[in-house]
N, C-alpha and C positions, 0 to 999 in steps of 0.2 A: 898526440892523441892520448887522452886519459883513459886508462883501463879501469873498469869497474870490477870489483871483486866481492863475491858473497862473503859475508862475515858470520852468518848464522848457518847452522846445519838444519836441514829440513828432512822430515820423514814423510814420505808420501805412501800412505797405505794402499798398495795395489798388489794384486795377485796375478798369477799367470793367466787366469781367465779374463782379467780386466783389459789385457792387451789383445785387441782383435787381430793384430798382425802377427801374433805368435804362430810359428809353424805347428800344424796339427801333429806332426810326428814328434815334436818336442813334448807336447802335452801327453801323448801316449807313452813316451818314455817315463815321464813323471808318474803316470798312473800305474806303471809296472813296478815302481819302487815299493819298498816296504819300510815299516818302522819310522824312525825319526827322519829319514831322508824323504819319505813320502809326505810326512807331516809338514816338513819345511818347504819342500818344493811345490807341492800341489795344494796343500791346505793352508799355506801362508802362516804356519805356526813357527815363529822365529824365537820362541822362548826356550828353544832346545839347542844343544850344541854337542857335537861328537866329543867324547872324552870328558864331559863335565862330571863333576863329583856327584850331583844328584841326577841320575839318569832318567828319573820319572818325574821331573819338575813340571808342575802345572801351575800356571799363574793364579788361577782361581782357588787353588788349595794352599800354595806356599807363600803367597803375598798378602799382607794385611793392608787394609785401606788406611788405617790410622793407628798409630802406636799410643796406647794408653800407658804413659810412664808412671801413673799413680797406682796401677794394678799391683797388688801384692804388698803395698805399703800400709802398715797398720797405724 
């Protein structure tokens, strides 16, 4: 029997509320969290990580859509 193997990684954007089978107690635990833990677990904000250098990293502020490599060149 030939085994098939995934060769690509896929990201499926889904949050805790997208899964109707989640235990309501689990959701209440997430609602009781604060700070980055609540943002990650309940708000699906995974642009954060404990111990990272920039503790207030926000994608919309700290990431540029396109780099203009001619900027500053005279």
